[in-house]
C-alpha positions in Angstrom: -83.7 -20.1 29.8 -80.7 -19.9 27.9 -78.2 -17.5 28.5 -77.8 -14.7 25.7 -74.2 -15.3 24.1 -72.1 -11.3 23.9 -72.7 -9.9 20.5 -68.9 -9.2 20.3 -68.1 -12.7 21.7 -65.5 -12.9 24.7 -64.2 -9.1 25.5 -61.2 -11.2 27.2 -60.7 -13.2 24.3 -61.0 -10.1 22.1 -58.8 -8.2 24.1 -56.1 -10.6 24.5 -56.5 -11.4 20.4 -56.0 -7.3 20.3 -53.4 -6.9 22.5 -51.3 -9.8 20.9 -51.2 -8.2 17.1 -50.0 -4.8 19.1 -47.2 -6.7 20.3 -46.4 -8.5 17.5 -46.7 -5.3 16.0 -44.3 -3.6 18.3 -41.5 -6.9 18.2 -41.3 -8.0 14.5 -41.8 -4.4 13.4 -41.0 -1.1 15.3 -38.2 -3.1 17.0 -35.6 -3.7 14.1 -36.8 -0.7 12.5 -36.2 1.2 15.8 -32.6 0.5 15.7 -32.2 3.4 12.9 -32.3 5.7 15.4 -30.6 4.8 18.5 -28.5 2.4 20.0 -30.6 1.5 23.4 -34.2 1.0 21.5 -33.9 -2.5 21.4 -33.2 -3.0 25.1 -37.1 -1.3 25.9 -38.8 -2.1 22.9 -38.3 -6.0 23.5 -39.0 -6.3 27.1 -42.3 -3.6 25.8 -43.9 -6.1 23.7 -42.7 -9.1 25.5 -45.3 -8.3 28.5 -47.8 -6.9 26.1 -47.7 -10.6 24.8 -47.8 -11.8 28.5 -50.6 -10.2 29.2 -52.3 -11.3 26.2 -51.4 -14.8 26.9 -52.6 -14.6 30.3 -56.1 -13.2 29.4 -57.0 -15.6 26.7 -56.1 -18.3 29.4 -53.4 -20.0 27.3 -50.4 -18.9 29.3 -52.0 -20.2 32.5 -52.4 -24.0 31.0 -48.6 -24.4 29.8 -46.0 -25.4 32.2 -42.7 -23.8 31.5 -40.8 -26.2 33.8 -41.5 -28.7 31.4 -39.9 -27.5 28.8 -36.6 -26.7 31.1 -36.4 -30.7 32.1 -35.7 -31.2 27.6 -32.3 -32.0 26.8 -32.0 -28.8 25.5 -33.5 -26.9 28.6 -31.0 -29.1 30.8 -28.3 -28.2 29.0 -28.7 -24.4 29.1 -29.7 -24.8 33.1 -26.5 -26.0 33.3 -24.8 -23.1 31.5 -26.5 -20.8 33.2 -25.7 -22.3 36.3 -22.2 -22.6 35.7 -21.8 -19.2 34.8 -23.7 -17.8 38.1 -21.5 -20.0 39.9 -18.2 -18.5 38.0 -19.0 -15.2 39.9 -17.2 -16.3 42.8 -13.8 -16.3 41.0 -14.3 -13.6 38.9 -11.5 -10.5 39.3 -14.8 -7.9 38.1 -17.6 -9.5 40.0 -19.7 -5.7 40.2 -19.9 -5.6 36.4 -20.1 -9.4 35.8 -22.8 -9.3 37.9 -24.9 -7.1 36.1 -24.0 -8.3 32.6 -25.1 -11.9 33.9 -28.3 -10.3 35.5 -29.4 -8.5 32.4 -28.6 -11.6 30.3 -30.4 -13.8 33.1 -33.4 -11.3 33.0 -33.6 -10.8 28.8 -33.7 -14.9 28.8 -36.6 -14.9 31.4 -38.3 -12.3 29.2 -38.2 -14.2 26.2 -39.3 -17.4 27.7 -42.5 -15.9 29.1 -43.2 -14.2 25.9 -42.9 -17.6 23.9 -44.9 -19.0 26.1 -47.6 -16.8 25.9 -48.0 -17.0 22.1 -51.3 -18.2 21.0 -51.8 -21.5 19.9 -53.4 -20.1 16.5 -51.5 -17.8 14.4 -53.2 -15.8 11.9 -52.1 -15.6 8.6 -51.5 -11.8 8.8 -49.4 -12.1 11.5 -46.9 -14.2 9.5 -46.0 -10.5 7.4 -45.5 -8.6 10.1 -41.3 -9.1 10.4 -41.0 -9.6 7.1 -42.4 -5.8 7.0 -40.2 -5.2 9.4 -36.9 -6.4 8.0 -37.5 -5.3 4.6 -38.1 -1.4 6.3 -35.3 -1.6 8.2 -32.7 -3.3 5.3 -34.1 -0.5 3.0 -34.0 2.4 5.2 -30.6 1.7 6.2 -28.9 1.2 2.4 -30.9 4.7 2.2 -29.5 6.4 5.5 -25.5 4.7 4.5 -25.3 6.0 0.9 -27.1 9.8 1.3 -27.5 9.7 5.4 -25.0 11.4 7.9 -21.4 10.4 7.9 -22.1 9.2 12.3 -24.4 6.4 11.1 -22.0 4.4 9.6 -18.4 5.3 11.4 -17.5 5.6 15.0 -14.6 4.3 16.9 -16.0 0.6 17.5 -17.5 -0.9 14.4 -19.9 -3.1 17.0 -21.6 0.3 18.2 -21.9 1.9 15.4 -25.7 1.9 13.9 -25.5 0.8 10.7 -23.1 -2.4 11.9 -26.1 -2.9 14.2 -29.1 -2.4 11.8 -27.3 -4.8 9.2 -26.6 -7.5 11.5 -29.9 -7.6 13.0 -31.8 -7.8 9.3 -29.0 -10.5 8.8 -30.0 -12.8 11.8 -34.0 -12.2 11.3 -33.9 -12.3 7.7 -34.3 -16.5 8.5 -37.5 -16.1 10.2 -38.5 -13.8 7.9 -37.9 -16.2 4.8 -39.6 -18.8 6.6 -42.7 -17.1 7.4 -42.9 -16.1 3.7 -42.3 -19.5 2.9 -45.3 -21.1 4.8 -47.5 -18.7 2.7 -45.5 -20.0 -0.4 -44.9 -16.3 -1.5 -41.3 -17.2 -3.2 -41.3 -14.3 -5.2 -41.6 -11.9 -2.0 -38.9 -13.9 0.0 -36.5 -13.8 -2.9 -36.7 -10.1 -3.0 -36.8 -10.1 1.1 -33.1 -11.7 0.6 -31.9 -9.3 -2.4 -33.1 -6.1 -0.2 -31.1 -7.3 2.6 -28.0 -8.5 0.7 -28.5 -4.9 -0.7 -28.1 -3.1 2.2 -25.0 -5.2 3.2 -23.4 -4.3 0.1 -23.8 -0.8 0.2 -22.3 -0.5 3.5 -19.8 -3.8 2.2 -20.1 -4.9 5.6 -18.5 -8.3 5.5 -19.4 -9.8 8.6 -23.4 -9.4 7.7 -22.2 -10.3 4.0 -20.4 -13.7 5.2 -23.8 -14.4 7.1 -26.3 -14.1 4.6 -23.5 -16.7 2.5 -23.6 -19.3 5.1 -27.6 -18.8 6.1 -28.5 -19.1 2.4 -26.4 -22.0 1.4 -27.5 -23.7 4.5 -31.2 -23.1 3.7 -30.5 -24.3 0.1 -29.1 -27.8 1.3 -31.8 -28.5 3.9 -34.1 -28.0 1.7 -33.9 -31.6 0.1 -31.7 -32.8 3.6 -32.8 -31.0 6.8 -32.2 -33.8 8.9 -28.8 -34.9 7.3 -27.6 -31.7 7.0 -28.6 -30.3 11.0 -26.1 -34.1 11.7 -23.2 -32.5 10.3 -23.6 -29.0 11.6 -24.2 -30.3 15.1 -20.8 -32.3 15.3 -18.9 -30.0 13.3 -20.2 -27.4 15.9 -19.1 -29.7 18.8 -15.8 -30.3 17.4 -14.9 -26.6 16.8 -16.0 -25.9 20.1 -14.3 -28.5 22.1 -10.9 -28.6 19.9 -10.4 -24.9 19.5 -7.6 -24.4 22.5 -5.8 -27.4 20.3 -6.2 -25.9 16.9 -4.9 -22.4 18.6 -1.6 -24.5 19.6 -1.2 -25.9 16.1 -1.3 -22.5 14.5 0.9 -21.2 17.5 3.3 -24.3 16.6 3.5 -23.7 12.2 3.7 -19.9 13.4 6.9 -20.7 15.2 8.3 -23.7 12.5 7.7 -20.7 9.6 9.1 -18.1 11.7 6.1 -15.6 11.3 5.7 -13.2 13.5 3.7 -14.6 16.8 0.3 -12.1 16.8 -2.8 -12.5 15.8 -6.2 -13.7 17.5 -5.5 -17.9 17.2 -2.2 -16.9 18.6 -3.1 -14.6 21.3 -5.2 -18.0 22.5 -2.7 -20.2 22.3 0.2 -18.3 24.1 -2.9 -17.4 27.2 -3.5 -21.6 27.0 -0.2 -22.4 27.6 0.8 -20.0 30.3 -2.7 -20.0 32.1 -3.2 -23.4 31.3 -5.3 -24.5 34.8 -7.8 -22.0 34.0 -8.4 -24.0 31.4 -10.4 -26.1 33.2 -12.5 -23.5 35.5 -12.1 -20.4 33.1 -11.7 -16.7 34.7 -14.9 -16.1 35.4 -18.0 -14.9 33.5 -17.7 -11.4 31.8 -14.1 -11.3 32.5 -12.9 -10.6 28.9 -14.5 -7.5 27.5 -13.7 -5.7 31.2 -10.1 -7.2 30.9 -9.5 -5.6 27.1 -11.2 -2.1 28.7 -8.9 -1.9 31.4 -5.3 -3.5 29.6 -5.3 -6.5 31.6 -5.8 -8.3 28.2 -4.0 -7.3 25.0 -5.7 -5.9 22.5 -5.6 -8.2 19.8 -7.5 -10.5 22.2 -10.0 -12.5 20.2 -13.4 -11.8 21.1 -15.0 -14.6 19.3 -17.4 -16.7 21.2 -15.2 -19.9 21.2 -12.7 -17.9 22.6 -15.1 -16.3 25.2 -16.7 -19.5 26.6 -13.0 -21.1 26.9 -11.4 -18.3 29.0 -14.1 -16.7 31.2 -16.2 -20.9 31.5 -13.3 -22.9 31.0 -13.7 -26.5 30.0 -16.8 -27.1 31.5 -18.6 -24.1 30.3 -17.1 -25.4 26.7 -18.5 -28.8 27.3 -21.7 -27.2 28.0 -22.0 -25.1 25.3 -21.2 -27.8 22.9 -24.0 -30.3 24.3 -26.4 -27.2 23.8 -25.3 -26.3 20.6 -25.5 -29.8 19.4 -29.0 -30.5 20.8 -30.7 -27.5 18.8 -29.2 -27.9 16.0 -30.4 -31.8 15.9 -34.1 -30.6 17.3 -34.0 -27.8 14.4 -33.6 -30.7 12.1 -36.2 -32.5 13.3 -38.5 -29.7 12.9 -41.9 -29.5 10.0 -40.0 -29.4 6.7 -41.1 -25.7 5.7 -39.9 -24.1 9.2 -36.2 -26.4 9.6 -34.2 -24.9 6.5 -34.6 -21.2 7.7 -33.8 -22.6 11.7 -30.8 -24.5 10.4 -29.7 -21.1 8.3 -31.1 -18.7 10.9 -28.5 -20.9 13.7 -25.6 -20.8 11.3 -25.8 -17.0 10.1 -25.6 -16.3 14.1 -22.6 -18.4 14.8 -20.8 -17.0 11.6 -21.1 -13.7 13.1 -20.3 -15.0 16.8 -17.3 -17.0 15.5 -16.3 -14.0 13.3 -15.2 -12.4 16.4 -17.9 -9.4 17.0 -18.8 -8.7 20.2 -21.6 -10.8 20.8 -21.6 -11.3 24.6 -22.8 -7.9 24.9 -26.8 -7.4 25.9 -27.6 -5.8 22.7 -26.6 -9.7 20.8 -28.6 -11.6 23.1 -31.8 -9.7 23.4 -31.5 -9.9 19.3 -31.1 -13.7 19.4 -34.4 -13.6 22.3 -36.3 -11.3 19.3 -34.7 -14.2 16.7 -36.3 -16.9 19.3 -39.6 -15.5 19.4 -40.3 -14.6 15.5 -39.3 -18.6 15.1 -41.4 -19.6 17.7 -44.5 -17.8 16.0 -43.2 -19.6 12.8 -44.0 -22.9 14.9 -47.0 -21.9 15.7 -47.7 -20.9 12.1 -47.0 -24.3 10.5 -49.8 -25.6 8.9 -49.1 -29.2 10.3 -49.3 -27.8 13.9 -51.6 -29.0 16.5 -54.3 -26.7 16.6 -57.3 -26.5 19.3 -60.6 -26.1 17.7 -61.9 -22.8 17.1 -65.0 -20.5 17.6 -66.6 -20.8 14.3 -66.5 -17.0 14.0 -62.7 -17.0 14.3 -62.3 -19.7 11.6 -64.7 -17.3 9.2 -62.3 -14.4 9.5 -59.1 -16.4 8.7 -61.0 -18.1 5.7 -62.2 -14.5 4.1 -58.7 -13.5 5.1 -56.6 -16.6 3.2 -59.3 -15.8 0.4 -58.5 -12.3 0.5 -54.9 -13.1 0.1 
């Protein structure tokens, strides 16, 4: 006698698909939109969504079949591991071990949660899942523009612009815009993609947030170029980034020399960088320790005009070894992005450039908020890879294939 097939399919598989959809809705729609009302929603919703996604992956069996260790043994994984190791080791000589340790633990925990969430993503991504992030980005950008125009002044004003809700929302959508555009490109919804880019740009113009406008503009330029020359664009960006990171102290010293020759006031971010490199040059090898810069500025150990750029932070906190590891990691990520599938490489490269533009601009990108936002961005790009038409897909049950074909006809 043959065993009867359950009329509604495998209950565990059905539950996994349902939980996966719920998790993606939380991550890609609710998480960006929730930043409109509170600062801490990103820290709460991302772990919740990631946990549900991990449960879904465990129920489907996909998470148990994947070996996370293999990803860590790639060039990107090894560079990230060394940077993490060196950051943790630097806690031994940082002047603020308690604050730095808490910051390091939070960053490490966020990274692990994001890695597990990415590993738990199903190999097959339904077409409807690709529309979730564009919906979230459009809602967040449109609502941000309206609240800036007609909402309370507290939404867009504050003692520190890095902590205002308006800036956080606009920076978030300028980062999440690129995987959203990539998702629409995979579905060949080009008019929708253009409309989404216009909505995000209009929201940034309403508040006239320069950092978001420049990030979107730089990302758009890279996107356009990478549409025809993805690998060449990635190579130029990779080695340009490495040169910028490794030569940052020399550039700062040149700026100091030029200011001295021109008899200009020796102030400003680059001048501060150069002055500190001269007075504390032995620390350029080891750095002052992870988490030193923000805490030192808070207590007045560093001047108020100390640069907050990621270049200064990496050199000042992690020294030469940290800067080299950061440069290697960036090069490997850019080159890997250039070798991505044709419709995935342009938004991936554009997203990397947009994020680095904000980090180099001088925003406080060492905050847990920024790290969590980039973790959400990584999950969105991983979903984009899963949704690519040329991705390797396992054989699907007949009923699931019929459902997806039905959705294709409806859309």
